[in-house]
C-alpha positions in Angstrom: 0.0 0.0 0.0 2.8 2.4 0.8 4.4 1.7 -2.6 1.1 2.3 -4.4 0.4 5.5 -2.4 3.9 6.9 -3.2 3.3 6.1 -6.9 -0.1 7.8 -6.9 1.3 10.9 -5.3 4.3 10.9 -7.8 1.9 10.4 -10.7 -0.3 13.3 -9.5 2.7 15.6 -9.3 3.8 14.6 -12.8 0.3 15.4 -14.1 0.4 18.8 -12.3 3.5 19.7 -14.2 1.8 19.1 -17.5 -1.5 20.8 -16.4 0.3 23.9 -15.1 2.3 24.2 -18.3 -0.9 24.3 -20.4 -2.7 26.5 -17.8 0.0 29.1 -18.3 0.1 29.0 -22.1 -3.5 28.1 -23.0 -4.9 25.3 -25.1 -7.2 24.6 -28.0 -10.5 22.9 -27.0 -12.0 19.9 -28.7 -15.3 18.2 -28.1 -15.8 14.5 -27.4 -18.7 12.6 -28.9 -20.7 13.3 -25.7 -20.1 17.1 -26.3 -17.8 17.4 -23.3 -14.5 19.3 -23.7 -11.1 17.8 -23.9 -7.6 19.3 -24.4 -4.0 18.2 -24.9 -3.6 18.9 -21.2 -6.1 16.1 -20.4 -4.4 13.6 -22.7 -0.7 14.4 -21.9 -1.4 14.4 -18.1 -3.0 11.0 -18.3 0.0 9.7 -20.3 2.3 11.0 -17.6 0.2 9.3 -14.9 0.1 6.0 -16.7 3.9 6.0 -17.1 4.5 6.4 -13.4 1.8 3.9 -12.3 2.9 1.2 -14.7 6.5 1.4 -13.6 5.5 1.2 -9.9 2.8 -1.5 -10.1 3.0 -3.3 -13.4 0.5 -5.9 -12.3 -2.3 -3.4 -11.9 -4.8 -2.5 -14.7 -5.5 1.2 -15.4 -8.8 2.7 -16.3 -8.4 6.3 -17.4 -10.8 9.1 -18.5 -9.0 9.7 -21.8 -7.5 6.3 -22.8 -9.9 3.8 -21.3 -9.2 0.4 -19.8 -5.8 -1.2 -20.0 -5.9 -4.6 -18.4 -8.6 -6.5 -16.5 -11.3 -4.8 -14.3 -10.9 -7.4 -11.5 -7.9 -7.5 -9.2 -5.9 -4.3 -8.8 -7.3 -1.4 -10.9 -6.2 2.2 -11.0 -8.9 4.7 -11.6 -7.6 7.9 -13.2 -9.2 11.2 -14.1 -6.1 13.3 -15.1 -8.0 16.6 -15.3 -11.3 16.5 -13.6 -13.0 19.8 -14.3 -11.9 20.4 -17.8 -14.9 22.8 -18.3 -13.4 24.9 -15.5 -9.9 24.6 -16.9 -10.8 25.9 -20.3 -12.7 28.8 -18.8 -9.7 29.8 -16.7 -11.3 28.8 -13.4 -9.0 27.0 -11.0 -11.5 24.5 -9.8 -10.1 21.4 -11.4 -7.9 18.5 -10.2 -6.2 15.2 -10.8 -7.9 12.2 -9.3 -6.1 8.9 -8.8 -7.6 5.9 -6.9 -6.7 2.3 -6.5 -9.4 -0.5 -6.4 -8.5 -3.9 -5.1 -11.1 -6.6 -6.2 -13.8 -4.0 -6.3 -12.9 -2.2 -3.0 -11.5 1.3 -3.0 -8.4 1.3 -0.9 -6.4 4.4 -1.9 -7.0 7.9 -3.2 -5.0 11.0 -4.1 -6.7 14.3 -5.1 -4.4 17.1 -6.4 -5.7 20.6 -7.3 -2.5 22.2 -8.7 -3.7 25.8 -9.2 -5.9 25.8 -6.1 -2.9 24.6 -4.1 -4.2 21.5 -2.3 -3.4 17.8 -2.3 -5.2 15.4 -0.1 -4.4 11.7 0.1 -5.6 8.6 2.0 -5.2 4.9 2.1 -7.2 2.1 3.9 -6.7 2.3 7.6 -4.1 5.1 7.5 -6.3 8.2 7.6 -6.5 11.2 5.4 -3.7 13.7 5.1 -3.4 17.3 4.0 0.0 19.0 4.0 1.5 16.6 6.5 -1.4 16.8 8.9 -4.1 14.2 9.5 -7.6 15.7 8.9 -11.1 14.7 10.0 -14.7 15.5 9.1 -16.6 17.7 11.5 -18.5 16.3 14.4 -21.8 17.9 13.2 -24.9 15.8 14.0 -27.7 18.4 14.0 -29.1 19.3 10.5 -29.9 22.8 11.7 -26.1 23.3 12.1 -25.1 21.6 8.9 -23.4 23.2 5.9 -24.4 21.5 2.6 -22.8 21.8 -0.8 -24.3 20.6 -4.1 -22.9 20.0 -7.5 -24.2 18.4 -10.8 -27.7 18.1 -9.5 -29.4 18.6 -12.8 -31.0 15.2 -13.0 -32.5 15.6 -9.5 -34.7 18.4 -10.9 -36.8 15.7 -12.7 -36.7 13.4 -9.7 -39.0 12.9 -6.8 -36.1 13.7 -4.5 -36.0 17.4 -5.7 -38.7 18.4 -3.2 -37.0 16.5 -0.4 -33.7 18.3 -1.3 -35.5 21.6 -1.0 -36.8 20.7 2.5 -33.3 19.5 3.5 -31.8 22.8 2.4 -34.5 24.8 4.3 -33.7 22.8 7.5 -29.9 23.2 7.2 -27.7 26.0 8.4 -26.3 27.1 4.9 -26.1 25.9 1.3 -23.3 26.3 -1.1 -22.3 24.9 -4.5 -18.5 24.4 -4.4 -18.5 21.5 -6.8 -15.8 19.3 -8.2 -13.0 18.3 -5.8 -13.5 21.4 -3.7 -16.5 20.4 -1.6 -15.0 16.9 -0.9 -11.8 18.5 0.3 -13.8 20.8 2.6 -15.9 17.9 3.9 -12.8 15.8 4.7 -11.1 18.6 6.7 -14.2 19.7 8.5 -15.4 22.7 6.5 -18.6 21.1 5.3 -21.1 18.5 6.5 -22.8 17.1 3.4 -22.2 16.9 -0.3 -24.9 15.9 -2.8 -24.3 15.2 -6.5 -26.4 13.4 -9.1 -24.4 13.5 -12.3 -21.0 12.0 -11.8 -18.6 9.3 -13.1 -16.7 6.9 -10.8 -13.5 8.4 -12.1 -14.5 11.8 -10.7 -15.1 10.5 -7.2 -13.2 7.3 -6.4 -10.2 8.9 -4.8 -12.4 11.4 -3.0 -14.5 8.6 -1.5 -11.4 7.1 0.1 -10.3 10.5 1.3 -13.7 11.3 2.9 -14.1 7.8 4.5 -10.6 7.8 5.9 -11.4 11.2 7.4 -14.3 9.6 9.3 -17.1 10.4 6.8 -19.7 8.3 5.0 -19.7 8.2 1.2 -22.3 6.4 -0.8 -24.6 7.0 -3.8 -27.9 8.8 -3.3 -29.6 5.5 -2.5 -27.1 4.6 0.2 -25.4 2.0 -2.0 -21.7 1.2 -2.0 -19.7 2.7 -4.9 -19.0 0.7 -8.1 -17.7 1.4 -11.5 -21.3 2.2 -12.5 -22.0 4.8 -9.7 -23.5 8.0 -11.0 -24.5 9.9 -7.8 -23.1 10.9 -4.4 -24.3 11.4 -0.9 -21.3 12.1 1.4 -21.1 13.6 4.8 -20.5 13.3 8.5 -22.0 10.0 9.7 -24.9 11.6 11.5 -25.8 14.1 8.7 -25.4 11.5 6.0 -27.8 9.2 7.8 -30.4 11.9 8.2 -30.1 13.1 4.6 -30.4 9.6 3.3 -33.6 9.0 5.2 -35.1 12.2 3.9 -34.1 11.7 0.3 -35.2 8.1 0.3 -38.6 9.0 1.8 
């Protein structure tokens, strides 16, 4: 695990070098078949990540945002989003990050989240806690919804869902609502700055590393139905244990 964590951190740093280079000089934007943007920064940063990960753990498969799956899905599997938040990147907004996670026979065991322009890297591995700048961090002890800070992101599909009204009531009963989005609200949750994160339009590559980070900080991280994460996960409910449980009961009801 220590070898894998060191490799993931090294790979994230290599990706940061590529991303910062293109952040400074600018890039042309292409559209994928699903109409989402992609740039040379996305592709070259994933190549840099893959090179480091293959050298450190050649037996592990790699599933990346830009180059797909290399190897088998069972066993050891790296999950890589080299530039999560490309829409922010191309609009000169610093809310983007590199996400690297390791899955062992379907279980998420390691995560590194690096936001190079924002200036934050959080990392975690199974049983070893969550770390930020050499300091172990924890979720807040918040247990009362009236004191809870909630952040939402990518909730478009919830507007057509029966849970939309429940979300409105949840927001009314909370202390404050924000929409930090992307890596940012998960970093805040893991280090005690938020109490609940809700998203309904995500990809496992966006959130795998962040799930390990939040859990090792003492939080709960599931999909909106309370299910364990898998390669097919498309939504998130993450929070302090007490606030997560209350939100899940409300949204399920």
